[in-house]
N, C-alpha and C positions, 0 to 999 in steps of 0.2 A: 635524490631528494625524496623523502617519504611522502606518501599520499596522505593528504589531510581529509579525514572523514568527519563530517559534522552531522549530528542527529538533531533535527529541528524539534524543539521542546514547545508544545502547545499547551502544556499544563494538564493534559488529559490522559497521560499514559505512564505506566511504570516502565521506564526505558532501560532498566538494568539488563534485562534479558537480551536486548538488542546490542547493548554495549559489549556484553559477554560473547555474543556471537562473533563480533569482529575480533575480540581479544583471542578467541580460540584459533583464529586464523593469523594471529600475530600482527593485528592492526589496532591502533588506538583510535577510539572515536570520542569526539568532544560533544557533550550535550549542551545546547545553548538555544536561547530565543533571541540573541543579540544579532541583528542583521549585519552589523559590521564584521562580526566574527564569522557569520555564515558566508559572507561574501569572499572570505579567504579560503573556503573549502575547495577541494578537488572533487569530492562526491558529497551529495546531500541525501539524507534518509529522513523520510517523513512517516513516523509510526502514528498509530492512533488506536485507542480502545475506548469503549463506552458507546457514545452516540454521536451521530453526525453533528447535531446541534452543539454538543460540548466541544468537539474538535474545532468547528468553525468559530465558536465563541473565543476559543484560545487563539486561533489564527488572527482574529481581529483585536483581541486584547493586547497581544504583543506586536501588533502592526506588521504582521508577516505576509499579508495578502499580496501586496504589490511585489514584494521580494520574490515570493514563490512563483507567481505567475510569470515574472519577467526574467527569472534566472536562466542562464545558458549552461549551467552546470548539470551534469548527469544527476537526476533525482529519482530515488526509488521510494515509492509509497508502500506502506505495509498495512493491510487490513483497512481501517478507516482512512488511513493516509493514502490509500489507493482510491477509495470511494469518493473522497472530496475533490478529486481531480476532474470529475465529470460535472455535468450541468447542474444536477440537483438530486436530492434524496427524499424519499417518502418516509424516512425515519423521523417523523415529527413528534415532539412531546405530546403526551395524552391531552394536556390542557390547552394545546395550541389550536388556533382557528385556521392555521395555514395548512395547505395541502402538501407543500414540499418545503425543504430547507434548501435555499440556493447555495451552491458550492462554488468551486473556483473556475469551472467552465474552461479548463485547459484543453479538454477534449469533449466532444459531444457524447452524451450518455445519461442514463437515468438509473438511480439506485432504487430498487423496489424490494418489497418483502418477498422472500422465497415462497412460492405458492404452496398451498396445502395439498400435498399429494399423498398424505397418509404417513409421511416421514416426520420424525421428531424435529422440532426446532428448539434451540439453535442447532444448526448443522455443525456438529462438534466431533473432531477426531480426524482420522486419516482418510484421504480420498485421492483419486488420481487426477492428473492434469495432462490433457492432450494439447500439445503446443506446436507453434510454427517453428521455423528455423531462426527465430530472432536470437541475436547473440546472448541475450539473458539466459537462454536455455542451452548454451553450448555444453556438450558432454552429458546432458541429462536425457535419459531415455524417455521415449513416449510412455505415457501412463505411469510415470513415476509418482510415488505417494508423497503428499505434503500434508501438513497439519492445519486444520481449519477450525474456526470458532466464530460463527456469525449467523444472523437471521435475515440480513438484507444483503443484496448482491446487485452488481451491475449487469444489466442485460447484455447479451452478445451484440457487439458493435463492430464497425470497420476497424477499430483500434484494438480489438481483441487479439492477443497473441497466445492465450492459453484458455482452454475451456474445461469446465468440470460439470458433471451431472449429479444433481441431488434432487431427483424427481423431475427436474428440468435442467437444461443447460444454462450456465451462467458464465460470465467472464471471471476467470481466476487469475488472469494476467492481462494487462493492457499496456500499450506503448504508443507514444507519439513524439517524434524528435528526441529531445533529451529527457523526456518524462516517461517514467515507467511505474507500474504499480502491480502488486500481487495481493490477492485476497487472503491467501494463506499466510502462515507465519514461518518464514524461512529459518528464523532463529530457533524454532522448535521442530524443525523438519529433518533432523539427522543429516546424512550425507548429501541427499539431494538439495537440502536447504543450504548446506555449506558450499556446494558447487555453485548454486545460484548467486550467493553473496560474493563468492570469488569472481564469478563472471561479471558482476556489477562493478567490481573494483578494477578488473583487468581489461575489460572489453570496451570501455567507453572513455 
């Protein structure tokens, strides 16, 4: 029986590169915001680009919040799809009076702007990940390079399974129960990215 992979569409990301990443590994991925379709998946992927506010607006527009929070399926968040799994994000719109954007609170944590240490923002390009022995990183060497593109990041928490330094340490991968997230883009990260996607399919 083939594994069914569903990519959760929040209306805020170009999902073709993620679809192609699975296709290169000979897996078909279905893009949908239909929770009845998502409920039939064996693996769920939650990508996101843009802003936390836009992704969370899409989550609520398509009534995805309860489904995501309560799913028991293995779920991998990518970039903002990782960030919205924690408590809140300081990536608020300029015109907003709010201090934070409430997120899904699947695991404790806060998304903050990467501090100014003299390095350019966004943090864009290749950087290393130091990881634990979590199954998501099976067969991936320490300090392997992955591709990043972001200005906000999750602080290091008890759920951090991968750390990266860009002036300061931040969480480049998190996990709790069936929920996982990576700040980098595995679909743009060559062989290490392919291995991580393969691990997500085969190890959970």
